[in-house]
C-alpha positions in Angstrom: 118.4 65.7 142.3 114.6 66.6 141.7 111.7 64.8 143.2 111.1 63.1 140.0 114.5 61.6 140.1 117.2 61.6 137.6 117.9 59.5 134.5 121.7 59.3 133.6 122.8 57.7 130.4 126.4 57.1 129.8 127.9 56.2 126.3 131.3 54.8 125.7 132.4 55.7 122.3 135.5 54.2 120.4 136.4 55.0 116.9 133.3 57.2 116.5 131.1 54.3 117.4 128.9 53.7 120.6 130.5 50.7 122.1 128.7 50.4 125.5 125.6 52.1 127.1 124.7 52.3 130.7 121.5 53.5 132.3 121.1 54.6 135.9 117.6 55.8 137.0 116.6 57.1 140.3 113.1 57.7 139.0 110.2 56.6 141.2 108.4 53.6 139.7 105.4 53.4 141.8 103.1 54.5 139.0 104.0 51.2 137.2 101.9 49.5 139.8 98.8 51.3 138.7 98.9 49.2 135.5 99.4 45.7 137.1 96.4 43.5 136.1 95.2 45.8 133.4 94.8 44.7 129.8 97.2 46.4 127.2 94.1 48.4 126.0 93.2 49.5 129.6 96.7 50.5 130.2 97.2 52.4 127.1 94.1 54.3 127.8 95.3 55.3 131.3 98.9 56.1 130.6 98.3 59.6 129.0 96.6 60.8 132.0 99.4 59.4 134.6 101.9 62.0 133.2 101.2 65.7 133.5 104.2 66.2 131.1 104.4 64.4 127.7 101.4 62.3 128.0 101.2 61.7 124.2 105.1 60.8 124.3 104.4 58.3 127.3 101.5 56.9 125.3 103.4 56.4 122.2 106.5 54.7 124.0 103.9 52.4 125.7 102.1 51.4 122.6 105.5 50.6 120.9 106.4 48.5 123.8 103.2 46.4 123.4 103.7 46.1 119.7 107.0 44.8 120.3 106.0 42.4 123.2 103.1 41.0 120.8 105.1 41.0 117.6 102.9 43.5 115.7 104.6 45.5 113.0 103.8 49.1 112.3 103.9 50.7 109.1 106.5 53.7 108.4 103.4 55.9 107.8 102.0 55.2 111.3 105.3 55.5 113.0 105.9 58.9 111.2 102.4 59.9 112.5 103.3 59.0 115.8 106.4 60.7 115.7 104.8 63.9 114.6 102.4 63.7 117.4 105.3 63.6 119.9 107.1 66.4 118.3 103.9 68.6 118.3 103.5 67.7 121.9 107.3 69.0 122.7 106.7 72.1 120.4 103.4 73.0 122.6 105.4 72.5 125.7 108.2 74.5 124.7 106.0 77.3 123.4 104.4 77.5 126.6 107.6 77.9 128.3 108.9 80.7 126.0 105.6 82.4 125.9 104.5 82.1 129.7 107.4 81.1 131.9 110.2 83.3 130.3 108.2 86.4 130.4 107.1 85.9 133.9 110.8 85.3 134.8 111.5 88.6 133.3 108.6 90.3 135.0 106.6 90.9 131.8 103.3 89.8 130.7 102.8 86.3 129.0 102.7 86.4 125.1 99.1 85.0 124.7 98.7 85.8 121.0 101.9 83.8 119.9 101.0 81.1 122.0 97.5 80.7 120.8 98.8 80.9 117.1 101.2 78.0 118.0 98.6 76.0 119.8 96.0 76.5 116.8 98.7 75.4 114.2 99.7 72.3 116.2 96.0 71.3 116.8 95.5 71.5 113.1 98.6 69.4 112.6 97.4 67.0 115.2 94.2 66.6 113.6 95.5 65.9 110.2 98.0 63.5 111.7 95.2 61.3 113.3 92.8 61.6 110.6 
């Protein structure tokens, strides 16, 4: 188990359909206490900075949770743009791993130029998705 804990999801499948789902989490939840007493707007501004990894994904999930709780419907276009932002964040993260972490593990220099090209491209897509 990592210091961050684990998240185990078990699916029961019968006749090619999911018939049951169970979730077991040993993740720490203290970070949630930082949000107690904040307005949804304040919490949504804070959430991305609370997570070193996947800050955008956490923000999108929190925003979706607030919208469901408040009964706010989101258009397909807005949903698609949010999904794109999450995918771009994942692409950046995986690109870093491939261009920096893997070469380091092999005793090689980081692949700076490909990583810069990837980050420039994802930044341009991010700007177009939020325009």
